[in-house]
Residue, then its C-alpha position, 0 to 999 in steps of 0.5 A: m500500500t505504501d509502495g503504491l502511494t509512493r509511486l502515485v506521489v512520484w508520478t504526480r510530481a513528474r506531471s503538471t497536475s499536483l496530488f492535491h488536484i487529483v485528491a480533490a477530484a476524487v473527493f468531488l467524485a465521491a461526494t457527487l456519487f454519494g449525493a446522487l445516491v441520497l437524492r435517489t433514495q429520498m425520491v423513492q421514499n417520497s414516491f412510496e409515501a405519495a402512493t400510500v397517501q393516494s391510496n388512502i384518499n381513494t379509500l376515503s373517497q369510496d367511503v364518502e360515496e358509500d355513506q352518501a348513498k346510504l344517506d340518500a336511501l334513508e332520506s328517500s325512505l323517510p316519507s314512507k316510514a312516517e306514514e307507517m308510524g301514522m304521521t300525516l302531512q300538515q293541512g293548512t298553515l300553523s300560526i302561534d298567537l303571542n298576545g298575552y304572553k308573559p315571560d316568567g317573573k315579569d308582568a307584561q305592561 
């Protein structure tokens, strides 16, 4: 290992490129590869979370549609159930006469 490092140092001294430039380029390359790996991993994780959220949204939308259908069915059966209980539609109008109304504890004047 030390022999290879010594040959690298001798080779770089014989060239116009310094050892610092080679090491800096290697570090930059490694950092770039690591950054690409991290970004790719994050993108896959975000994609998985988006798919999960979309699946939950679809499930909840189906539940809302089912509940709305049940509510509509109950509302449509309400008149027939009221008739079964003996209720009838109101005939005429209903009015309340408040003349002579006295609130509790106070005399009307």
